[in-house]
C-alpha positions in Angstrom: 23.2 10.3 35.6 22.1 8.2 39.0 21.2 4.8 38.2 17.7 4.3 38.8 16.0 1.3 41.3 15.0 -1.3 38.9 12.1 -1.4 41.5 10.3 1.4 39.5 6.5 1.8 39.6 5.3 -0.1 36.3 8.8 -1.4 35.3 7.4 -4.8 35.4 4.8 -3.5 32.4 7.7 -2.0 30.6 9.6 -5.1 30.8 6.8 -7.2 29.3 6.0 -4.9 26.3 9.5 -5.0 25.8 9.6 -8.9 25.8 6.4 -9.0 23.3 8.2 -6.3 20.7 11.2 -8.6 21.1 8.9 -11.5 20.1 7.3 -9.8 17.1 10.1 -8.1 15.6 13.4 -10.3 16.0 11.4 -14.2 16.3 8.5 -13.6 14.1 5.9 -14.5 16.8 2.5 -13.0 16.6 1.4 -10.8 19.0 -1.3 -13.1 20.5 1.4 -15.6 21.3 3.9 -12.5 22.5 0.9 -11.5 25.0 0.3 -15.2 26.5 4.4 -15.3 27.1 5.1 -11.9 28.5 2.0 -10.9 30.2 1.3 -14.4 32.7 2.2 -12.4 36.2 0.5 -9.1 35.7 -2.5 -7.9 36.8 -5.2 -7.1 34.1 -4.7 -3.0 34.1 -1.3 -3.4 34.0 -1.5 -6.5 31.2 -3.5 -4.0 29.0 -1.0 -1.3 29.5 2.0 -3.3 28.1 0.0 -4.5 25.1 -1.1 -0.5 24.6 2.8 0.1 24.7 3.8 -2.9 22.0 1.0 -1.8 19.9 1.4 1.5 19.7 5.2 1.2 18.8 4.1 -1.4 16.2 2.1 0.9 14.7 4.4 4.0 14.7 7.9 2.5 14.1 8.8 4.4 11.3 7.9 7.8 12.5 9.5 7.0 16.1 12.5 5.8 14.4 12.6 9.3 12.4 12.8 10.7 15.6 15.4 8.8 17.3 17.9 9.0 14.3 17.7 12.8 14.7 19.1 12.8 17.8 21.9 10.3 17.6 25.3 10.9 16.0 25.5 7.4 14.9 22.3 5.3 13.9 21.9 2.4 16.2 21.2 -0.9 14.9 17.3 -1.6 13.9 17.2 -4.7 16.6 19.4 -2.4 19.5 17.6 -2.8 22.7 18.4 0.7 23.1 16.3 1.3 19.9 13.4 -0.3 21.2 13.7 1.0 24.5 13.5 4.7 22.9 10.6 3.6 20.9 8.5 2.2 23.9 9.4 5.7 25.6 8.6 7.7 22.9 4.9 6.0 22.3 4.0 6.3 25.6 4.9 10.1 25.7 2.9 10.7 22.5 0.5 8.3 21.9 -0.4 7.4 24.8 0.0 10.2 27.2 2.4 9.0 29.7 4.5 12.2 31.6 7.9 12.2 30.5 9.4 11.5 33.8 7.4 8.4 34.5 8.2 7.0 30.4 11.9 7.7 31.3 12.0 6.2 34.5 10.8 3.2 33.4 12.6 3.3 30.3 16.5 3.7 31.9 16.4 0.4 33.9 15.6 -1.8 31.2 19.2 -1.4 29.8 23.1 -1.4 30.8 24.5 1.4 32.3 25.8 2.9 28.8 22.8 2.7 26.4 21.0 4.2 30.0 22.8 7.6 29.4 22.5 7.6 25.5 18.6 7.0 26.1 18.3 9.3 28.8 20.1 12.1 26.5 18.0 11.6 23.3 14.4 11.6 25.1 15.6 14.7 26.8 16.8 15.9 23.3 13.6 15.4 22.2 11.5 16.4 24.9 12.8 20.1 24.8 12.0 20.0 21.2 8.1 19.0 22.1 7.9 16.6 18.8 4.4 15.6 17.0 3.8 12.6 15.0 1.8 13.2 11.8 -2.1 12.3 11.9 -1.2 8.9 10.3 1.9 7.0 10.5 4.1 6.1 7.8 3.6 2.6 6.6 6.7 -0.1 6.7 8.3 0.0 3.2 7.4 -3.6 2.5 3.9 -3.9 2.7 3.5 0.0 1.5 5.3 -1.0 -1.9 2.9 -4.3 -2.0 0.1 -2.4 -1.4 0.5 0.3 -3.7 1.6 -1.8 -6.4 -1.7 -4.5 -5.9 -4.0 -1.6 -5.0 -2.7 2.0 -6.3 -1.4 4.9 -3.8 -5.0 6.0 -2.8 -5.4 2.5 -0.9 -2.3 2.6 0.8 -2.6 5.8 2.4 -6.3 4.5 3.3 -4.0 2.1 5.3 -2.0 4.7 6.9 -5.4 6.1 8.2 -6.6 2.9 9.2 -3.0 1.9 10.7 -3.6 5.0 13.4 -6.1 3.8 16.0 -7.4 0.5 16.7 -10.7 -0.4 14.9 -14.3 -0.2 16.7 -15.8 -2.8 17.8 -18.1 -5.5 15.9 -20.6 -7.8 17.0 -22.3 -10.5 15.1 -25.8 -11.2 16.3 -27.6 -14.8 16.7 -31.4 -13.7 15.8 -31.0 -10.9 12.9 -34.0 -10.2 13.3 -33.1 -8.8 16.9 -30.5 -6.1 15.2 -32.5 -2.7 16.0 -33.3 -3.9 19.5 -29.8 -4.7 20.3 -28.8 -1.9 18.6 -30.6 0.2 20.9 -29.5 -1.7 24.3 -26.0 -1.8 23.4 -25.9 1.9 21.6 -24.5 1.1 18.5 -25.2 1.2 15.2 -25.6 -1.5 12.2 -24.1 -1.4 8.9 -26.1 -4.8 8.2 -28.8 -7.3 9.6 -27.1 -9.2 11.7 -24.3 -6.8 12.7 -23.8 -4.1 15.5 -20.4 -1.5 15.9 -19.5 -0.2 19.1 -16.9 2.1 20.4 -13.5 0.4 21.1 -12.6 0.0 24.8 -15.7 -1.5 25.8 -15.8 -4.5 28.5 -16.9 -7.4 26.4 -18.1 -9.7 29.5 -19.8 -7.0 31.1 -21.9 -6.2 27.7 -25.7 -7.0 28.0 -26.1 -10.1 26.1 -22.4 -11.6 26.3 -23.3 -14.1 29.0 -26.7 -15.0 27.6 -25.1 -15.9 24.0 -26.9 -13.2 22.0 -23.9 -12.3 20.1 -20.1 -12.5 19.4 -17.3 -10.5 18.2 -16.5 -10.7 14.5 -15.5 -8.0 12.4 -18.2 -7.2 9.5 -15.6 -8.2 6.9 -15.2 -12.0 8.4 -19.0 -12.6 8.1 -18.8 -11.8 4.5 -18.2 -15.6 3.8 -21.3 -17.2 5.4 -23.4 -14.2 4.2 -22.6 -15.4 0.8 -23.9 -18.7 1.3 -26.9 -17.6 2.3 -30.0 -19.2 4.6 -29.2 -23.1 5.2 -32.5 -24.2 5.4 -30.8 -27.6 7.0 -28.4 -28.4 4.3 -24.8 -29.5 5.3 -22.0 -27.2 5.4 -18.2 -28.2 6.5 -16.7 -25.1 7.9 -12.6 -25.9 7.3 -10.1 -24.3 9.9 -13.2 -23.1 11.9 -11.9 -22.4 15.4 -12.4 -20.5 17.2 -15.6 -20.1 16.0 -17.3 -17.0 14.4 -18.1 -18.7 10.9 -19.2 -21.9 12.5 -21.8 -19.9 15.0 -23.0 -17.6 11.9 -23.7 -20.9 9.8 -25.7 -22.3 12.8 -27.7 -19.6 13.1 -28.3 -19.2 9.7 -30.1 -22.9 9.6 -26.8 -24.9 8.5 -26.1 -28.3 9.5 -22.8 -27.8 10.5 -19.8 -29.8 10.7 -16.7 -27.9 12.2 -13.0 -28.9 11.4 -9.9 -27.8 12.7 -6.4 -29.4 13.8 -5.8 -27.5 16.8 -7.5 -29.2 19.6 -6.9 -26.1 22.1 -8.6 -23.8 19.6 -11.5 -26.1 19.4 -12.2 -26.3 22.6 -12.3 -22.2 22.5 -14.9 -23.2 19.5 -16.7 -25.6 21.7 -16.9 -23.0 24.7 -18.6 -20.2 22.1 -21.1 -22.7 20.9 -22.2 -23.4 24.7 -22.6 -20.1 25.7 -24.5 -19.3 22.3 -26.4 -22.4 22.7 -25.9 -23.1 18.9 -24.8 -26.6 17.6 -22.3 -28.0 15.4 -20.5 -31.2 14.5 -16.9 -31.0 15.9 -14.1 -32.9 14.6 -10.6 -32.2 15.2 -7.8 -33.2 12.3 -5.5 -32.3 9.9 -8.3 -31.9 6.0 -5.3 -33.0 3.7 -5.2 -36.1 6.4 -9.0 -36.8 7.1 -10.0 -40.2 6.2 -13.8 -39.5 6.1 -14.9 -39.6 2.8 -18.6 -37.6 3.4 -19.4 -34.8 1.1 -21.5 -31.4 1.6 -24.1 -29.2 0.2 -21.4 -26.4 1.0 -18.0 -26.1 2.0 -16.6 -23.3 3.4 -12.7 -22.5 3.7 -11.4 -19.9 5.4 -7.5 -20.8 4.8 -4.7 -19.6 6.8 -3.1 -16.7 5.3 -0.7 -13.9 6.0 -3.9 -11.8 7.7 -2.6 -8.9 6.6 -6.0 -7.9 6.3 -6.6 -7.5 9.6 -3.6 -5.0 10.4 -5.9 -2.6 12.3 -5.9 -4.6 15.2 -3.0 -6.5 14.8 -0.2 -4.2 13.5 2.5 -7.4 14.3 1.5 -8.7 11.1 3.1 -5.8 9.1 6.4 -6.7 10.8 6.1 -10.4 10.6 4.9 -11.0 7.0 6.7 -11.0 4.4 7.6 -12.2 0.4 8.6 -15.5 1.7 5.8 -16.2 4.4 3.3 -15.5 1.9 4.7 -17.7 -0.7 4.7 -20.5 1.8 1.2 -19.8 2.7 0.0 -19.6 -0.9 1.1 -23.4 -1.3 -0.8 -24.2 2.0 -3.9 -22.8 0.4 -4.0 -24.1 -3.1 -3.6 -27.7 -0.8 -6.2 -27.4 1.5 -8.4 -25.9 -1.7 -7.9 -29.1 -3.6 -8.8 -31.2 -0.5 -11.7 -29.0 0.3 -13.1 -29.5 -3.6 -13.4 -33.2 -2.9 -15.7 -32.6 -0.2 -18.3 -30.7 -2.3 -21.6 -32.5 -3.3 -22.0 -32.4 -6.9 -24.1 -29.2 -7.6 -22.8 -27.8 -4.1 -20.7 -24.6 -3.4 -17.4 -24.5 -2.5 -16.7 -20.6 -0.5 -12.8 -19.7 -0.2 -11.9 -16.9 2.0 -8.8 -15.2 3.6 -8.3 -12.1 5.7 -5.5 -10.5 3.6 -4.7 -8.1 1.6 -2.2 -9.9 -1.0 -3.8 -10.7 -4.1 -1.8 -13.9 -4.7 -3.6 -15.2 -1.6 -6.8 -13.9 -3.0 -7.5 -13.3 -6.7 -4.7 -15.2 -7.9 -5.6 -18.4 -6.0 -9.3 -18.3 -7.1 -8.1 -18.1 -10.8 -5.4 -20.9 -10.4 -8.4 -23.2 -8.9 -10.7 -22.4 -11.4 -8.0 -23.8 -13.9 -7.0 -26.6 -12.2 -10.5 -27.4 -11.3 -12.8 -27.7 -14.6 -15.7 -29.4 -12.7 -16.3 -25.7 -10.5 -17.1 -22.4 -12.2 -17.9 -18.8 -10.9 -21.3 -18.8 -8.7 -22.5 -15.1 -8.6 -23.4 -13.7 -5.2 -26.6 -11.9 -4.7 -26.1 -8.1 -4.1 -28.9 -8.9 -1.1 -26.6 -11.3 0.9 -24.1 -8.2 1.2 -23.7 -5.2 3.5 -24.8 -1.8 1.4 -21.4 -0.2 0.2 -19.9 -3.9 -0.5 -20.4 -5.1 -3.9 -19.7 -8.4 -5.6 -18.2 -9.1 -9.2 -17.9 -12.2 -10.9 -18.2 -14.5 -7.8 -15.9 -12.6 -5.5 -16.1 -10.1 -2.9 -12.8 -7.4 -2.3 -13.1 -5.4 0.9 -9.9 -2.9 1.0 -8.7 -0.4 3.3 -10.7 2.7 2.8 -14.4 1.2 2.2 -17.4 2.2 4.4 -14.4 4.6 6.0 -17.1 7.1 7.4 -19.1 4.1 9.6 -15.5 3.2 10.7 -14.1 0.9 8.0 -13.5 -2.5 7.7 -10.6 -5.4 7.9 -8.9 -6.4 4.6 -10.8 -9.5 3.2 -11.4 -11.5 0.0 -14.3 -14.2 -0.6 -14.7 -16.4 -3.8 -17.7 -18.1 -4.4 -17.3 -21.8 -6.7 -20.3 -24.2 -7.7 -19.4 -27.8 -8.3 -21.2 -29.4 -11.7 -24.1 -31.6 -11.2 
């Protein structure tokens, strides 16, 4: 095998993809963090390709590994660099339509001399066999077990289908009355007032209405906590863990007097930028809720708590690789603490909405039950069906979205919402 030059066209893109995957799988970083570090020197098109390669590996890891293991006499270690490079090359060939010679020529220079021969042999053997992937990826064992136990085998099967492709693009509209007008302008479909769904791949900044602040990107499931609160009519609301501001903008657009709090100055800068673009207003506070010394109370408090984010696996498949029982347990303790502090900010007779973008019942249903048990001055608040999109129902003051819901319309992220009211 001739040694290929390390200047092979597209090599820098593959190096960036390899760095992302290493950061996610070996060190547990989020994909967002990994992208920032790995692609800083790439042009936008190369950056997009690097992300696509990494995302396809994360979606299809068990299936790619099955192919790799079928062609090796001794199994490669799960964290072996050769295995990761093979995953990348196969993902390009089988998912992204990359010609085999291009995938191989950019894979081999990523390795030392010995593994190059191994990788070339495996890829050559597989390509002669013309393998095909199934219609949907195999879930990693741990989330597959968790979700099957929590929600049943049918939901886990729906999750496989949802993982196969990135989701469509959801927009939240500033003016709900303009929904039909924007659907016609942008060629999308609407599943609720103030919502628009477009095919993925749209360049956000170039779409009509972006510069004017007529809408922002937000999954339909993510809009549910604010929908549950209804119209503000000038009442006060505290939006906790608010950045980058999707729910803050929803609340402001719905007529609430919003105070948005988050402990990250960097993320709050994004919230301020989003408010400026949309022309909406909110008071902003950079603080840790647990240490915030302002004792003001509000008519409503919304806590979209830090969570495992496993409900976003369609767009962020890295959560399947990073999140396990330990991380979930740690987040449950944080959520409990934040809920305790959020409760103190609710006026007598006021509302508290708790939400997570998680598919783990420990972060949703169990957390809500524990809160009611430890806070006798709070009770379940009924959620009016008119507040929710068609096909999504509330039960006992809670909304749960799962894989498989609204599948014919493009599906939803996994989300949990609980609504409480404080005794007057």
